[in-house]
Every structure is written in structure tokens, then in C-alpha cells.
N, C-alpha and C positions, 0 to 999 in steps of 0.2 A: 369678828369682823371689824373691818378697819373701814370704819366711816372716814375717815381724813382722807382717804385717796380718792373719795365721789366728790365732785364740785357739784354742791347740791342745786344751784341755778340751772346749769345744763341738765340735768335730771328731771328737773323741772318743766323745761323747755322740750325735752323729748317726749316727757307725758300729756303733754297739751298740744302737741302737734296732731293736725287732723289731716287723713288723707282723701280724699275726694276721690271715688270710684264711677266710672262709667261702665255701666253692662250694656251691650248689645243684644236686642233681642232679635233671636236667632231663629225662633218658631215661636206658632202661637201658644199662648198660654190656657190653658183649658180647666174648666173646674169640672167636679166630679161630685153630684147628690146620690148618696146609695143609701139602701136601704127601707126606701118610700113603700108603705103599705097602699097599695092601689085598689086591693079587693082583699074581703072576707069570707071565705068560704067553709062549706062543712068538710071535715075530715073525720076519717077513721071508722067508718059507719056510720057516721052522720051523729057521733055522740062527741064530737069537741070541734071545734074550729082552728083554722089557720090564715095567718093573712099572706097574702100572695104578694111580693114585693120586685120594686123595680130598681134599678139603676139609669140615672141620667148623666151624659158626658156633652158637653157644650163648651163652645168658646167661652172663655171670661170676658172679653170685650165684645161686645154685641151691643146691636140696637135695642131698647126694649120696647115691649108689646107690637114687634113687626111679624107680623105672619109668616113663617117661612117652612120648607118642607122638612121634615126631620125622618130617619132611618127606625123601625123596631126590629132589633136584635132579636133573633130567636134562635136558639142554641139546639142541636140537635140533643135527642134524648141521653144517648150514650157520654156525649160531655155536659149534661145539665150538672152534675156533682162536683164541675168546675170550671165555671164560665170564665174566671180569670184567666184563663188560657187566651181567651181572644182579646183581653185587653188592648194589646199594640193593635192590632187591627181597629178595633171600635175608634181608638186613640186618632188614627189614620185620618178617618172621616172627619172627626170633630176638627181636627188642625185645618182641614179645607172649609169648616164654617158650615158644616153639617150637624147639628145637634143628632144626638141618638140615644136612645132608651132601649135597652135589655131588661127583660120581663122573665119573671118567674111563672111558669104555669103548670096546671096539672096535664099528666097523660089520662089516656082514656080509662086505664084501667083504675084510677083514682078518682076520677069526676063520671058520672051518669051523664052521658049527655043528652039521651031521651027524653030526659025529664024539663031539658030545656028548649025543646022542640015545641 
């Protein structure tokens, strides 16, 4: 490699150049907290326990400790195996400023509701 053909001063200037970039905010920035355990329930004939989990999606920039409505998102039983399929719709609500919680739940074949009445 022939280093004589490079002007080292010009090379140093190029490496020290900084370019300032301005990014325009096109849509609301969202935050997601996933896998939050909200309950521990008996499972498999009451011989084990499992955690029921929830996911939260909310606008990143918001007023702290201000009460506001939220949406509780419950998927139908046939779609519970892949809740991520609804993520775009959930994000639409969050972009409008509405916090959203999607929760994991047990169906009646796993939970004995008579014991809770």
C-alpha cells in the first residue's frame, strides 16, 4: 500500500468531521413492558403453580401520575397462542395516547370458577 499518495492532514480532517442530523418525529414513541406477572394461580390439578402475565403498551412521553383511562385487551381463546398478531392494533391505540394492557388468562376448562363464588 502506497501511503505517500495520501495526504495525512486531509485524512485527519475527514475523520474529525461531524455531521449534525435532525430527526423529525413522525409518530409517537411507544414503550412496552412485557412479561409482568400479575397473579400466581394453581395449575395442573392444583399440583403446580403458574404465573399469569400481562403486557403494557403506552406512550413513552406522558405526564407522570396522571389518572387516565386504559384499555384491557383480551384475545379470544383461539388466538391466545399468538397474541402478537394483534400488536399493530394495540399500538394504534397507544399512539393515540391510550395505555393498553393485554393479559393472560385461564379458560373455564383450567380454572374452577365455582370455588371463587
